[in-house]
C-alpha positions as CSV (number, residue, x, y, z in Angstrom):
1,M,99.8,148.6,75.1
2,D,99.5,145.2,73.3
3,K,99.5,142.2,75.7
4,R,102.2,140.6,73.6
5,D,104.5,143.5,74.7
6,L,104.1,142.5,78.3
7,L,106.4,140.0,80.0
8,T,105.8,138.0,83.2
9,V,108.0,138.4,86.3
10,G,109.8,135.1,85.4
11,E,110.4,136.2,81.8
12,V,111.9,139.5,82.8
13,A,114.0,138.0,85.5
14,E,115.4,135.4,83.2
15,R,116.1,137.7,80.3
16,A,117.6,140.4,82.6
17,G,119.8,137.9,84.5
18,V,118.3,138.8,87.9
19,S,116.3,136.8,90.4
20,V,112.6,137.3,90.8
21,P,113.1,138.7,94.4
22,T,115.7,141.2,93.0
23,L,113.2,142.3,90.3
24,R,110.5,142.8,93.0
25,F,113.1,144.7,95.1
26,Y,113.9,147.0,92.2
27,E,110.2,147.6,91.7
28,S,109.7,148.4,95.4
29,K,112.5,151.1,94.9
30,G,110.7,152.5,91.9
31,L,113.4,151.5,89.4
32,V,111.0,149.5,87.3
33,H,107.3,149.5,87.0
34,S,104.7,146.8,86.3
35,T,101.0,146.6,85.7
36,R,98.7,143.9,87.1
37,T,96.5,141.4,85.3
38,A,92.9,140.7,86.4
39,G,94.5,137.8,88.4
40,N,96.8,140.3,90.2
41,Q,100.0,139.0,88.4
42,R,102.7,141.5,87.5
43,R,103.4,142.3,83.9
44,Y,106.3,144.3,82.6
45,A,106.7,146.3,79.4
46,R,109.5,145.0,77.2
47,H,111.5,148.2,77.7
48,T,111.9,147.3,81.3
49,L,114.7,145.1,80.2
50,R,116.7,148.2,79.1
51,R,116.1,149.8,82.5
52,L,117.3,146.7,84.2
53,A,120.4,146.5,82.1
54,F,121.1,150.2,83.0
55,V,120.6,149.4,86.7
56,R,123.0,146.5,86.6
57,A,125.6,148.5,84.7
58,A,125.4,151.5,87.0
59,Q,125.8,149.3,90.0
60,R,129.0,147.8,88.4
61,F,130.3,151.4,88.1
62,G,129.7,151.9,91.8
63,L,126.6,154.0,91.7
64,S,124.0,153.6,94.5
65,L,120.5,152.6,93.8
66,A,119.4,156.1,94.9
67,E,121.6,157.6,92.2
68,V,120.3,155.1,89.7
69,G,116.7,155.9,90.7
70,E,117.2,159.7,90.4
71,A,118.6,159.1,86.9
72,L,115.8,156.7,85.8
73,D,113.2,159.2,87.1
74,T,114.3,161.5,84.2
75,L,113.4,158.8,81.6
76,P,109.9,158.2,80.3
77,S,108.2,155.4,82.1
78,D,105.5,154.9,79.4
79,R,107.7,154.2,76.5
80,P,111.2,152.9,75.7
81,P,113.8,155.6,76.1
82,T,115.3,157.1,73.0
83,S,118.9,157.6,72.2
84,R,118.5,161.2,73.1
85,D,117.1,160.3,76.5
86,W,120.1,158.0,77.2
87,T,122.5,160.6,76.1
88,R,121.0,163.3,78.3
89,L,121.1,160.9,81.3
90,S,124.7,159.9,80.7
91,R,125.8,163.5,80.5
92,R,124.5,164.0,84.1
93,W,126.9,161.4,85.4
94,H,130.0,162.3,83.4
95,D,131.6,164.6,86.0
96,A,130.6,162.4,88.9
97,L,132.1,159.3,87.3
98,Q,135.3,161.2,86.3
99,S,135.7,162.3,89.9
100,R,135.4,158.7,91.1
101,I,137.9,157.6,88.5
102,D,140.4,160.2,89.6
103,A,139.9,159.2,93.2
104,L,140.4,155.5,92.4
105,V,143.6,156.3,90.4
106,E,145.0,158.4,93.3
107,L,144.1,155.6,95.7
108,R,145.8,153.0,93.6
109,D,148.9,155.1,93.1
110,T,149.3,156.0,96.8
111,T,148.4,152.9,98.8
112,S,151.7,151.2,98.3
113,G,153.1,153.2,101.2
114,C,150.1,152.6,103.4
115,I,150.8,150.6,106.5
116,G,147.1,149.9,107.2
117,C,147.4,150.7,110.9
118,G,144.2,152.7,111.1
119,C,146.0,155.6,112.8
120,L,143.8,158.5,111.8
121,S,146.4,161.2,112.6
122,T,148.9,159.9,110.0
123,S,149.3,162.7,107.5
124,S,150.1,160.4,104.6
125,C,147.2,158.0,104.7
126,P,145.0,158.6,101.6
127,I,142.4,156.1,102.7
128,Y,141.5,157.0,106.3
129,N,142.8,160.5,106.6
130,P,143.4,162.4,103.4
131,G,145.2,165.7,103.9
132,D,145.6,164.8,107.7
133,E,142.1,166.1,108.4
134,R,142.1,164.2,111.7
135,G,145.5,165.5,112.8
136,A,144.0,169.0,113.1
137,E,141.6,167.7,115.8
138,G,144.4,166.9,118.2
139,P,146.0,163.7,119.5
140,G,144.2,160.4,120.1
141,A,141.6,158.4,118.3
142,R,138.9,160.4,116.5
143,R,136.7,157.7,115.0
144,W,135.1,155.3,117.4
145,P,132.8,152.4,116.4
146,Q,129.1,153.5,116.8
147,G,128.0,153.0,120.4
148,L,131.4,152.6,122.0
149,R,132.0,156.2,123.1
150,D,130.7,157.3,126.5
151,D,129.6,160.7,125.2
152,A,127.9,159.3,122.0
């Protein structure tokens, strides 16, 4: 790879709109990769900017970094992804994203009746107890904060 195609940490961070520590964090998670100079400075290939744009967009859509990492692992790391690579990757997420959209629409349309009491046996609470799953467990609280139950 030509040295002119390599960017410094600061250049990548600025162009991608992330902080240098965020860029290093993404690298520690395997979302982006760098090479090192003889002076042990990081250098990133230009196509890293595309990967970072993808990471940021995926996070805005509510995907976890683990999900993003799994997807990015299907892309080539030694060259810029092609249109075909991106299409293949996006197909993997279509059903998962549609399920999230459907759940958010249902949540939006059903929370107007929510009293927000946290009572987990209420059969109509779509947030805390969809389908009255907790009601089948009997009376009383079913969810305790971690470490507050005697038998935990």
